[in-house]
C-alpha positions in Angstrom: 21.7 53.1 -16.5 21.3 49.3 -16.6 18.6 47.6 -14.7 19.3 44.3 -13.1 16.5 43.6 -10.7 13.0 44.8 -9.9 10.6 43.6 -7.2 7.2 45.0 -7.4 4.3 44.1 -5.2 0.8 45.4 -6.5 -1.3 45.2 -3.1 -4.3 46.2 -4.9 -4.5 43.4 -7.7 -2.2 41.1 -5.2 0.1 40.2 -8.0 4.0 39.9 -6.8 6.9 40.4 -9.5 10.2 39.1 -9.0 12.3 39.9 -12.2 15.8 39.5 -13.5 17.3 41.4 -16.2 20.3 40.9 -18.3 23.2 43.7 -18.7 22.2 44.8 -22.3 19.4 42.9 -24.1 16.7 40.9 -22.4 14.0 39.0 -24.3 11.1 38.2 -22.2 9.6 34.9 -23.6 6.5 32.7 -22.6 3.0 32.0 -23.8 0.5 34.8 -24.0 -1.1 35.9 -20.8 1.6 34.8 -18.6 2.4 38.7 -17.7 5.2 40.0 -20.2 3.6 43.0 -20.8 2.9 43.7 -17.2 6.6 43.1 -16.7 7.2 46.3 -19.0 4.2 48.1 -17.5 6.1 47.7 -13.9 9.2 49.0 -15.1 7.5 52.1 -16.7 5.9 52.8 -13.6 9.1 53.3 -12.0 9.5 56.2 -14.4 6.1 57.6 -13.4 6.7 57.5 -9.8 10.1 59.4 -10.5 8.2 62.1 -12.3 5.7 62.5 -9.5 2.7 60.9 -11.3 1.1 58.4 -8.5 -2.2 58.0 -10.5 -2.0 54.5 -11.5 0.2 53.6 -8.1 -2.4 53.5 -5.2 -0.7 50.7 -3.3 2.4 49.1 -4.0 5.7 48.0 -2.7 8.9 48.3 -4.9 12.8 47.7 -4.7 14.5 48.7 -8.4 18.2 47.6 -8.4 20.3 49.3 -11.1 23.7 50.4 -12.1 24.9 54.1 -12.9 28.4 54.6 -14.2 29.6 51.5 -12.4 27.8 52.0 -9.1 25.1 49.8 -8.1 22.1 51.3 -6.7 18.8 50.5 -5.1 15.6 52.5 -4.9 12.9 51.4 -2.6 9.5 52.6 -1.8 6.0 52.0 -0.4 2.6 53.7 -1.6 -0.5 53.2 0.2 -3.6 55.0 -1.0 -2.0 57.0 -3.3 0.9 58.5 -0.6 4.6 57.4 -0.3 4.7 56.4 3.4 8.5 54.8 2.7 11.2 55.7 0.1 15.1 55.5 0.2 17.6 55.7 -2.4 21.3 54.0 -1.7 24.2 54.1 -4.0 26.7 51.4 -2.7 26.8 51.6 0.9 25.7 55.2 0.8 22.4 56.1 1.6 21.3 59.2 -0.7 17.9 59.8 1.1 15.3 58.1 3.0 11.8 59.0 4.1 9.2 57.4 6.6 6.2 59.1 8.0 8.3 61.1 10.5 11.3 61.9 8.8 13.2 63.0 5.6 16.8 62.5 5.4 19.1 63.8 2.4 22.4 62.3 2.7 22.1 62.0 6.5 20.7 65.4 7.1 17.1 65.9 8.4 15.2 68.3 6.1 11.5 69.8 6.0 8.7 67.6 4.8 7.5 67.6 1.5 4.3 66.4 -0.4 4.1 62.5 0.2 2.5 62.6 -3.3 5.8 63.4 -4.7 8.9 61.0 -4.9 11.8 62.4 -3.6 13.7 61.9 -6.8 11.1 64.2 -8.2 11.6 66.9 -5.6 15.2 66.8 -5.1 16.0 65.8 -9.1 18.6 68.6 -9.1 20.8 67.7 -6.1 24.1 65.9 -6.3 23.8 62.2 -7.2 20.0 62.3 -7.3 20.5 64.8 -10.7 22.1 61.8 -12.3 19.8 58.9 -11.2 16.7 61.0 -12.2 17.8 61.7 -15.7 18.8 58.1 -16.1 15.3 56.8 -15.3 13.9 59.7 -17.5 15.3 57.8 -20.4 13.3 54.9 -19.9 11.0 54.4 -23.3 8.0 51.8 -23.7 7.6 51.4 -27.0 4.3 49.4 -27.9 1.9 49.0 -30.7 -0.1 52.0 -29.0 2.7 54.3 -29.1 2.4 54.3 -32.9 0.0 57.1 -34.4 -2.1 56.4 -37.1 -1.9 60.1 -38.3 1.1 62.5 -37.9 0.3 66.3 -38.0 3.1 68.6 -36.3 2.5 71.9 -35.6 5.3 74.5 -37.7 6.2 75.7 -34.3 8.0 72.5 -33.5 10.5 73.0 -36.3 10.7 76.9 -35.5 11.4 76.1 -31.9 14.5 73.7 -32.6 16.7 76.8 -33.6 20.3 76.1 -32.0 19.3 72.5 -31.4 22.3 70.2 -32.6 21.9 66.6 -33.4 22.9 65.1 -30.0 20.7 67.6 -27.8 17.7 66.8 -30.0 17.8 63.1 -28.8 17.1 64.4 -25.4 14.3 66.8 -26.0 10.7 65.7 -24.9 9.6 65.6 -28.6 7.8 62.9 -29.8 9.7 60.3 -32.2 8.1 62.1 -35.4 8.6 65.7 -34.0 12.2 64.6 -33.7 12.3 63.4 -37.1 10.8 66.4 -38.4 13.5 68.6 -36.6 16.5 66.2 -38.2 14.8 66.8 -41.7 14.4 70.8 -41.6 18.0 70.9 -39.9 19.7 68.4 -42.4 20.9 66.0 -39.7 22.7 62.8 -40.7 20.5 61.0 -38.5 17.4 61.4 -41.0 19.5 60.0 -43.7 20.5 57.0 -41.5 16.6 56.7 -40.8 15.8 56.7 -44.6 18.7 54.1 -45.4 17.6 51.7 -43.0 13.9 52.1 -44.1 15.0 51.5 -47.7 16.8 48.4 -46.7 13.2 46.9 -45.5 11.0 48.5 -48.1 13.2 48.6 -51.4 10.4 50.1 -53.2 10.8 53.4 -51.5 13.0 55.6 -52.7 13.0 58.9 -50.8 11.0 60.4 -47.8 10.3 63.7 -46.5 8.4 66.1 -44.2 6.1 68.7 -46.0 2.7 70.4 -45.2 -0.5 68.4 -45.0 -3.2 69.0 -47.9 -4.8 71.9 -45.7 -1.3 73.6 -45.3 -1.2 74.2 -41.7 0.7 71.1 -40.4 3.9 69.2 -41.3 3.3 65.4 -42.2 5.5 62.7 -43.2 5.7 61.5 -47.1 7.6 59.0 -48.6 8.0 58.2 -52.5 8.1 54.9 -54.0 9.7 54.1 -57.5 6.5 53.7 -59.3 4.1 56.2 -57.3 4.2 59.8 -56.4 4.5 61.1 -52.9 2.4 59.2 -50.5 1.3 60.8 -47.1 1.9 59.1 -43.7 -1.9 58.2 -43.1 -1.6 56.2 -46.7 0.9 53.7 -45.5 -0.1 50.2 -44.4 0.0 49.3 -40.6 3.5 47.4 -41.2 5.1 50.5 -43.0 4.0 52.7 -40.0 5.3 50.1 -37.4 8.6 49.7 -39.3 9.3 53.4 -39.6 8.4 54.0 -35.9 10.8 51.2 -34.8 13.7 52.1 -36.9 13.3 55.9 -36.0 13.0 55.2 -32.5 16.4 53.0 -32.6 17.9 56.1 -34.3 16.7 59.0 -32.4 16.5 58.1 -28.9 19.7 59.2 -26.6 22.4 56.8 -26.4 22.2 54.7 -23.2 18.5 54.7 -23.0 16.4 52.1 -21.7 14.0 50.6 -24.4 11.0 48.6 -23.4 9.5 46.8 -26.6 6.4 45.0 -26.4 6.1 42.2 -29.2 7.4 44.2 -31.8 7.1 41.2 -34.4 3.2 41.8 -34.4 2.1 43.2 -38.1 5.9 43.3 -39.2 7.1 41.6 -42.3 10.0 39.2 -42.2 12.2 41.8 -43.7 11.5 44.5 -41.2 11.8 41.9 -38.6 15.3 40.9 -39.5 16.5 44.4 -39.6 14.7 45.2 -35.9 16.5 42.1 -34.7 20.0 43.5 -36.3 19.4 46.5 -34.5 18.6 44.6 -31.1 21.7 42.5 -31.4 24.3 45.0 -32.6 22.8 47.8 -30.4 25.1 50.3 -31.5 23.7 53.1 -29.3 24.3 51.2 -26.2 20.6 50.8 -25.1 19.3 48.3 -22.5 16.6 46.8 -24.4 14.0 44.6 -22.8 11.6 43.2 -25.3 8.5 40.7 -25.0 7.9 37.9 -27.6 6.4 34.7 -28.1 7.7 34.2 -31.5 9.9 31.4 -32.3 11.8 33.2 -34.9 12.6 36.0 -32.7 13.7 33.8 -30.0 15.8 31.8 -32.4 17.6 34.9 -33.5 18.6 36.2 -30.4 21.6 34.6 -28.3 20.3 32.4 -25.3 22.1 34.2 -22.9 19.6 37.1 -23.5 16.4 34.8 -22.7 14.3 35.4 -19.6 11.3 33.1 -19.3 8.2 34.7 -17.6 6.5 32.4 -15.6 3.2 32.8 -13.2 2.5 30.8 -10.1 -0.6 31.8 -8.6 -0.3 35.8 -7.7 3.5 35.6 -8.3 5.2 36.3 -11.6 8.8 35.8 -12.1 11.6 35.1 -14.3 14.1 32.3 -15.2 17.4 32.6 -17.2 19.2 29.8 -19.2 21.1 28.8 -16.4 18.3 28.2 -14.0 16.2 26.3 -16.7 19.2 23.9 -17.3 19.2 24.8 -21.1 21.9 23.0 -23.4 25.4 24.5 -24.3 24.7 25.2 -27.9 22.2 27.6 -29.2 20.5 24.7 -31.3 20.1 22.5 -28.5 19.2 25.0 -26.2 16.4 26.5 -28.6 14.9 23.0 -29.0 14.8 22.5 -25.3 13.2 25.8 -24.8 10.3 25.4 -27.3 9.6 21.8 -25.4 9.9 22.9 -22.0 7.0 22.9 -19.8 8.0 26.5 -18.2 7.7 27.9 -21.7 4.8 26.1 -23.4 2.7 26.1 -20.2 4.1 29.2 -18.3 1.4 29.3 -15.7 1.6 27.3 -12.5 -1.2 27.6 -10.2 
């Protein structure tokens, strides 16, 4: 699945988002406060609606354009006071489903009414083309600083319940990143060694990592060993080492073709780790669509200008502009210098 465009109207806070995204990698750049993180929140809200969670979406309109298996799709809807009053899903010229306050049509056939507090994606998630779209939307993952735990304690039942699971199916489970790592370690999957190798590239003082029981002997936790120390538990790692581990594990363990929303990953990350994550962004061996926010010149300069989208805000309207709309130069070096001095980038907010 590739998200190409999102129009999102928050009628409670009177904000309108008109957002365009690149095929594989989009780096949302702009000054702090312009709304970059809120863009990611809007995308993540699409997943919540599809799951049937309307708790944070009391009054919105949305229109999400995306591509699945080469076909253009559009999912639109309107929520008022926590109730879905309009919703539709189209695949190309074909209307998959539609609803208003009078009728629900499924592939052109009228069906009995269902709860207006559930998206039709959540109701008919196993039916025909809807199943494929639902599965793809479920593979949107929001990775931010708040996603990274300060402690890791995993019940032994997580490993026991993984009997019969292979390396591919592990990626599609609802386990957390560290729970997936535990299973990979216990079952000897190659992906755990991949994570370890990438981590040692960033932190060469590290020579090994494992999962073992914590000091109480009741739960598993993560340990790593440095060349000059004994094993160090997860809680003893610096914030930069925790953040590096989380991002490296996420890039290796989330399902291929997922959509990764990453909020200012450069915060608290050293240069070596930043370089590795940038390499992962640019190489993208698992065919993710990656949408990442940043205002760090080093990050922006190390991502091809074709992937830039500048986030701007004019009054209540938040929108994006790509390099063509901004009239940036042909060479990366010239475009970067222009961007750093562009009013749209340095100011960002236009009343």
